[in-house]
Structure formats: C-alpha cells, structure tokens
FITOR-897137 format. One record per residue (C-alpha): residue number from 1; residue in one letter; x, y, z. Coordinates in Angstrom, 2 decimals. Layout:
# residues N
drenti resi:NUM	resn:a	u:X	v:Y	w:Z
...
This chain:
# residues 188
drenti resi:1	resn:m	u:-25.05	v:-43.35	w:-82.75
drenti resi:2	resn:a	u:-28.28	v:-43.86	w:-81.36
drenti resi:3	resn:i	u:-28.63	v:-47.26	w:-83.46
drenti resi:4	resn:q	u:-25.68	v:-49.00	w:-81.87
drenti resi:5	resn:p	u:-27.16	v:-49.07	w:-78.32
drenti resi:6	resn:a	u:-30.65	v:-50.23	w:-79.67
drenti resi:7	resn:s	u:-28.70	v:-53.24	w:-81.45
drenti resi:8	resn:h	u:-26.56	v:-54.18	w:-78.34
drenti resi:9	resn:e	u:-29.83	v:-54.19	w:-76.20
drenti resi:10	resn:v	u:-31.53	v:-56.44	w:-78.96
drenti resi:11	resn:a	u:-28.38	v:-58.86	w:-79.09
drenti resi:12	resn:e	u:-28.57	v:-59.04	w:-75.41
drenti resi:13	resn:r	u:-32.16	v:-59.97	w:-75.42
drenti resi:14	resn:v	u:-31.47	v:-62.62	w:-77.89
drenti resi:15	resn:e	u:-28.90	v:-64.15	w:-76.16
drenti resi:16	resn:r	u:-30.83	v:-64.46	w:-72.59
drenti resi:17	resn:r	u:-33.52	v:-66.03	w:-74.85
drenti resi:18	resn:w	u:-31.28	v:-68.50	w:-76.07
drenti resi:19	resn:a	u:-29.37	v:-69.00	w:-72.80
drenti resi:20	resn:m	u:-32.71	v:-69.98	w:-71.19
drenti resi:21	resn:v	u:-33.54	v:-72.22	w:-73.92
drenti resi:22	resn:v	u:-30.28	v:-73.99	w:-73.54
drenti resi:23	resn:l	u:-31.08	v:-74.22	w:-69.69
drenti resi:24	resn:i	u:-34.37	v:-75.70	w:-69.74
drenti resi:25	resn:i	u:-32.89	v:-78.38	w:-72.45
drenti resi:26	resn:v	u:-30.04	v:-79.05	w:-69.82
drenti resi:27	resn:t	u:-32.47	v:-79.40	w:-66.86
drenti resi:28	resn:v	u:-34.93	v:-81.44	w:-68.83
drenti resi:29	resn:l	u:-32.15	v:-84.05	w:-69.92
drenti resi:30	resn:v	u:-30.86	v:-84.15	w:-66.38
drenti resi:31	resn:a	u:-34.57	v:-85.01	w:-65.06
drenti resi:32	resn:m	u:-34.68	v:-87.62	w:-67.48
drenti resi:33	resn:v	u:-30.98	v:-89.08	w:-66.60
drenti resi:34	resn:v	u:-32.08	v:-88.90	w:-62.94
drenti resi:35	resn:y	u:-35.48	v:-90.48	w:-63.42
drenti resi:36	resn:t	u:-34.05	v:-93.56	w:-65.17
drenti resi:37	resn:g	u:-31.46	v:-93.73	w:-63.02
drenti resi:38	resn:l	u:-34.21	v:-94.09	w:-59.95
drenti resi:39	resn:h	u:-35.97	v:-96.24	w:-61.81
drenti resi:40	resn:w	u:-33.30	v:-98.41	w:-63.14
drenti resi:41	resn:a	u:-32.37	v:-99.11	w:-59.50
drenti resi:42	resn:m	u:-35.77	v:-100.59	w:-58.82
drenti resi:43	resn:m	u:-35.83	v:-102.78	w:-61.99
drenti resi:44	resn:p	u:-32.03	v:-103.62	w:-63.05
drenti resi:45	resn:p	u:-31.34	v:-104.64	w:-66.87
drenti resi:46	resn:s	u:-31.85	v:-108.39	w:-67.19
drenti resi:47	resn:r	u:-28.36	v:-108.57	w:-68.27
drenti resi:48	resn:v	u:-26.86	v:-108.88	w:-64.62
drenti resi:49	resn:e	u:-27.23	v:-112.62	w:-64.26
drenti resi:50	resn:t	u:-24.12	v:-114.35	w:-65.67
drenti resi:51	resn:v	u:-23.55	v:-117.93	w:-67.10
drenti resi:52	resn:r	u:-20.43	v:-119.84	w:-68.88
drenti resi:53	resn:p	u:-21.41	v:-120.22	w:-72.41
drenti resi:54	resn:e	u:-18.90	v:-122.89	w:-73.14
drenti resi:55	resn:t	u:-20.51	v:-125.13	w:-70.57
drenti resi:56	resn:l	u:-24.12	v:-124.60	w:-71.20
drenti resi:57	resn:h	u:-24.75	v:-127.99	w:-72.63
drenti resi:58	resn:i	u:-22.91	v:-129.76	w:-69.79
drenti resi:59	resn:s	u:-24.54	v:-128.93	w:-66.24
drenti resi:60	resn:g	u:-26.53	v:-126.05	w:-64.91
drenti resi:61	resn:e	u:-30.14	v:-124.59	w:-65.51
drenti resi:62	resn:f	u:-29.45	v:-124.63	w:-69.51
drenti resi:63	resn:v	u:-28.53	v:-128.17	w:-70.31
drenti resi:64	resn:e	u:-31.02	v:-129.64	w:-73.04
drenti resi:65	resn:s	u:-33.23	v:-132.07	w:-71.08
drenti resi:66	resn:n	u:-34.16	v:-128.45	w:-68.94
drenti resi:67	resn:l	u:-34.90	v:-126.78	w:-72.04
drenti resi:68	resn:g	u:-38.81	v:-125.83	w:-72.67
drenti resi:69	resn:s	u:-41.63	v:-124.85	w:-70.68
drenti resi:70	resn:a	u:-42.33	v:-126.02	w:-67.07
drenti resi:71	resn:v	u:-44.87	v:-125.27	w:-64.51
drenti resi:72	resn:e	u:-43.56	v:-123.87	w:-61.09
drenti resi:73	resn:p	u:-44.96	v:-124.45	w:-57.59
drenti resi:74	resn:d	u:-46.66	v:-121.01	w:-57.61
drenti resi:75	resn:g	u:-48.60	v:-122.11	w:-60.93
drenti resi:76	resn:s	u:-46.42	v:-119.91	w:-62.82
drenti resi:77	resn:v	u:-44.41	v:-121.22	w:-66.13
drenti resi:78	resn:t	u:-40.94	v:-120.78	w:-66.42
drenti resi:79	resn:v	u:-39.43	v:-121.25	w:-70.07
drenti resi:80	resn:r	u:-35.94	v:-121.98	w:-70.96
drenti resi:81	resn:i	u:-34.28	v:-121.20	w:-74.08
drenti resi:82	resn:v	u:-30.91	v:-121.29	w:-75.57
drenti resi:83	resn:a	u:-29.94	v:-119.43	w:-79.10
drenti resi:84	resn:q	u:-27.16	v:-120.68	w:-80.86
drenti resi:85	resn:q	u:-25.91	v:-120.08	w:-84.64
drenti resi:86	resn:y	u:-28.81	v:-120.78	w:-86.36
drenti resi:87	resn:s	u:-31.41	v:-122.15	w:-84.11
drenti resi:88	resn:f	u:-33.41	v:-121.52	w:-80.83
drenti resi:89	resn:t	u:-33.53	v:-124.78	w:-78.47
drenti resi:90	resn:p	u:-36.38	v:-125.80	w:-78.23
drenti resi:91	resn:q	u:-37.45	v:-124.80	w:-81.78
drenti resi:92	resn:c	u:-41.14	v:-124.72	w:-80.55
drenti resi:93	resn:l	u:-42.48	v:-123.67	w:-77.33
drenti resi:94	resn:v	u:-45.78	v:-124.32	w:-75.62
drenti resi:95	resn:v	u:-47.04	v:-121.94	w:-73.30
drenti resi:96	resn:p	u:-50.36	v:-121.37	w:-71.62
drenti resi:97	resn:a	u:-52.92	v:-118.43	w:-72.07
drenti resi:98	resn:g	u:-53.63	v:-116.19	w:-69.08
drenti resi:99	resn:v	u:-50.99	v:-117.46	w:-67.10
drenti resi:100	resn:p	u:-47.71	v:-115.57	w:-66.15
drenti resi:101	resn:v	u:-44.58	v:-116.67	w:-68.04
drenti resi:102	resn:t	u:-41.03	v:-116.08	w:-67.53
drenti resi:103	resn:f	u:-38.66	v:-116.63	w:-70.21
drenti resi:104	resn:r	u:-34.76	v:-117.41	w:-69.41
drenti resi:105	resn:a	u:-32.84	v:-117.17	w:-72.04
drenti resi:106	resn:t	u:-29.11	v:-116.97	w:-72.91
drenti resi:107	resn:s	u:-26.59	v:-117.56	w:-76.06
drenti resi:108	resn:s	u:-23.95	v:-119.67	w:-76.45
drenti resi:109	resn:d	u:-21.82	v:-118.06	w:-79.13
drenti resi:110	resn:v	u:-22.41	v:-114.77	w:-80.43
drenti resi:111	resn:i	u:-25.23	v:-112.05	w:-79.66
drenti resi:112	resn:h	u:-28.96	v:-113.02	w:-81.01
drenti resi:113	resn:g	u:-32.03	v:-111.16	w:-81.08
drenti resi:114	resn:f	u:-34.89	v:-112.37	w:-79.10
drenti resi:115	resn:l	u:-38.16	v:-111.28	w:-80.46
drenti resi:116	resn:i	u:-41.92	v:-112.41	w:-80.07
drenti resi:117	resn:t	u:-44.22	v:-111.25	w:-82.20
drenti resi:118	resn:d	u:-47.14	v:-109.56	w:-80.88
drenti resi:119	resn:t	u:-45.89	v:-109.31	w:-77.32
drenti resi:120	resn:n	u:-43.76	v:-106.81	w:-75.31
drenti resi:121	resn:i	u:-40.83	v:-109.17	w:-75.55
drenti resi:122	resn:n	u:-37.77	v:-107.87	w:-77.72
drenti resi:123	resn:s	u:-34.33	v:-107.92	w:-76.54
drenti resi:124	resn:m	u:-30.78	v:-109.15	w:-77.24
drenti resi:125	resn:l	u:-29.08	v:-112.40	w:-75.84
drenti resi:126	resn:e	u:-25.82	v:-111.96	w:-75.24
drenti resi:127	resn:p	u:-23.19	v:-114.76	w:-74.36
drenti resi:128	resn:g	u:-22.49	v:-115.03	w:-70.82
drenti resi:129	resn:y	u:-25.57	v:-113.49	w:-69.66
drenti resi:130	resn:v	u:-29.10	v:-114.89	w:-68.47
drenti resi:131	resn:s	u:-31.89	v:-112.41	w:-70.00
drenti resi:132	resn:t	u:-35.22	v:-112.92	w:-68.27
drenti resi:133	resn:f	u:-38.66	v:-111.62	w:-69.53
drenti resi:134	resn:k	u:-41.91	v:-111.87	w:-68.02
drenti resi:135	resn:t	u:-45.36	v:-111.71	w:-70.06
drenti resi:136	resn:t	u:-48.83	v:-113.00	w:-70.03
drenti resi:137	resn:f	u:-50.31	v:-114.22	w:-72.91
drenti resi:138	resn:n	u:-54.11	v:-113.11	w:-73.22
drenti resi:139	resn:a	u:-55.57	v:-115.55	w:-75.63
drenti resi:140	resn:p	u:-54.43	v:-118.70	w:-77.24
drenti resi:141	resn:g	u:-52.36	v:-118.17	w:-80.78
drenti resi:142	resn:d	u:-49.31	v:-118.74	w:-82.70
drenti resi:143	resn:h	u:-46.25	v:-116.32	w:-82.21
drenti resi:144	resn:t	u:-42.82	v:-116.94	w:-84.34
drenti resi:145	resn:m	u:-39.83	v:-116.07	w:-82.48
drenti resi:146	resn:p	u:-37.25	v:-114.59	w:-85.18
drenti resi:147	resn:c	u:-33.71	v:-113.51	w:-84.27
drenti resi:148	resn:h	u:-33.36	v:-110.14	w:-85.12
drenti resi:149	resn:e	u:-29.70	v:-109.12	w:-84.92
drenti resi:150	resn:y	u:-27.25	v:-110.41	w:-87.39
drenti resi:151	resn:c	u:-25.60	v:-113.55	w:-86.26
drenti resi:152	resn:g	u:-23.81	v:-114.76	w:-89.48
drenti resi:153	resn:t	u:-24.62	v:-116.49	w:-92.67
drenti resi:154	resn:g	u:-27.45	v:-118.74	w:-91.75
drenti resi:155	resn:h	u:-29.19	v:-115.98	w:-89.56
drenti resi:156	resn:q	u:-32.04	v:-115.59	w:-92.22
drenti resi:157	resn:n	u:-33.44	v:-118.91	w:-91.28
drenti resi:158	resn:m	u:-32.94	v:-118.49	w:-87.40
drenti resi:159	resn:w	u:-36.36	v:-118.50	w:-86.06
drenti resi:160	resn:a	u:-38.81	v:-120.43	w:-83.64
drenti resi:161	resn:h	u:-42.60	v:-120.87	w:-82.79
drenti resi:162	resn:v	u:-44.42	v:-120.03	w:-79.76
drenti resi:163	resn:k	u:-47.70	v:-121.77	w:-79.64
drenti resi:164	resn:v	u:-50.10	v:-120.36	w:-76.78
drenti resi:165	resn:i	u:-52.79	v:-122.91	w:-75.83
drenti resi:166	resn:d	u:-55.66	v:-122.83	w:-73.60
drenti resi:167	resn:r	u:-54.55	v:-122.98	w:-69.85
drenti resi:168	resn:a	u:-56.29	v:-126.25	w:-69.02
drenti resi:169	resn:e	u:-55.16	v:-128.26	w:-71.92
drenti resi:170	resn:f	u:-51.37	v:-126.97	w:-71.05
drenti resi:171	resn:m	u:-51.98	v:-128.26	w:-67.52
drenti resi:172	resn:q	u:-53.22	v:-131.67	w:-68.64
drenti resi:173	resn:m	u:-50.32	v:-131.79	w:-71.04
drenti resi:174	resn:a	u:-47.88	v:-131.21	w:-67.89
drenti resi:175	resn:d	u:-49.54	v:-133.92	w:-65.76
drenti resi:176	resn:q	u:-48.92	v:-136.28	w:-68.84
drenti resi:177	resn:l	u:-45.63	v:-135.89	w:-68.61
drenti resi:178	resn:p	u:-43.22	v:-139.06	w:-68.03
drenti resi:179	resn:a	u:-41.68	v:-138.71	w:-64.35
drenti resi:180	resn:n	u:-38.30	v:-138.14	w:-65.93
drenti resi:181	resn:s	u:-39.19	v:-135.00	w:-67.81
drenti resi:182	resn:r	u:-40.37	v:-131.93	w:-66.53
drenti resi:183	resn:r	u:-40.69	v:-129.82	w:-69.52
drenti resi:184	resn:l	u:-42.80	v:-129.17	w:-72.24
drenti resi:185	resn:s	u:-42.29	v:-128.50	w:-75.95
drenti resi:186	resn:c	u:-44.29	v:-128.93	w:-79.07
drenti resi:187	resn:v	u:-43.10	v:-132.38	w:-79.48
drenti resi:188	resn:h	u:-44.69	v:-133.83	w:-76.29
C-alpha cells in the first residue's frame, strides 16, 4: 500500500511540470502574436494599396509609358513594374548604386513571384494590389529577377534583369532622356 501514494505523488509532480511547460509555450506564442501585431501596426503589409488589374494598361500609374526607373524630386528612385503571364514589363531595369530605390509592382493577371537575387526583395505580386519594396543597392552589378511563383505553362521563362550602375552614370542617363519620356530602362 505504501507504493500507491508514492506513484500518485510522482504522477502529480510530472503533471505539474508538463502543465508549466505548456503554460510557458502558450505565453511565448501569445507574446509573439502581440509583438508581430504591434510591429505590423507600425509597418502594414504592402498589399493595402489596390489597383484595377483589368485597366492597368489604359490609365494610371502603371501605363506602359510610366514603367521603369524614374528619379524623384528628393533624389530617390522609383521603379514601376507590371508582371503578366509570362514576362515582366519592363524586361530590363536600370537602377543606381547607393541611392534609395522604391519598387512599386503589380500583376495584371495571376499571382507572380517577385525576387531580385542578392537583395532583401522577395515577395508575391497579386492582381489588384500594389506591392511596394524599398532597398539600396550598395555596388554596381547585375541581378536576375525570376518569377518564383508558378503562374502557368510559360513560368520557367519568366524573368527580368536588374542592372545596377554607378550613381553619376545613372543621373547622366536620366538627364539625357527625351522631354516626352521620364523613365529609364536598359533600352535607353
């Protein structure tokens, strides 16, 4: 009979330990949820700005003549891109090194992946939403920009090119643009 009370005490002690472990895990998970909730309240996800995918090419920010790189009044650069099956427009982008660059991108048809190799940019482009990414390229170089989200039978051929050039060379190219064009791409 002396064995039964001892095993009961051992079982109680083990149950208390497991209850504490579960309580600690739940507390950590709740803290993570609160932290991410507060963090996202300061920096909302990029999918909050909407656009009509069926009229992208007709009017607004994403008409073809407005795609590519543009120098803003504050000296930063904004790049506008449209993804569609099975290409990015423009196919080749030129951006300066050492200057803050904002990418504004959207999709005209299905979900596409947006990744610029060797950078912190990696996301999805969803039809109807404008995705905004900010980065600064530290040095001149070439980066590929593949679609990493399966978008159909031509997906494997969907990629673009990002050419990072010296800031002075970029500004010189921007100054030489014709008066009716304010966007740079690799063809200029």
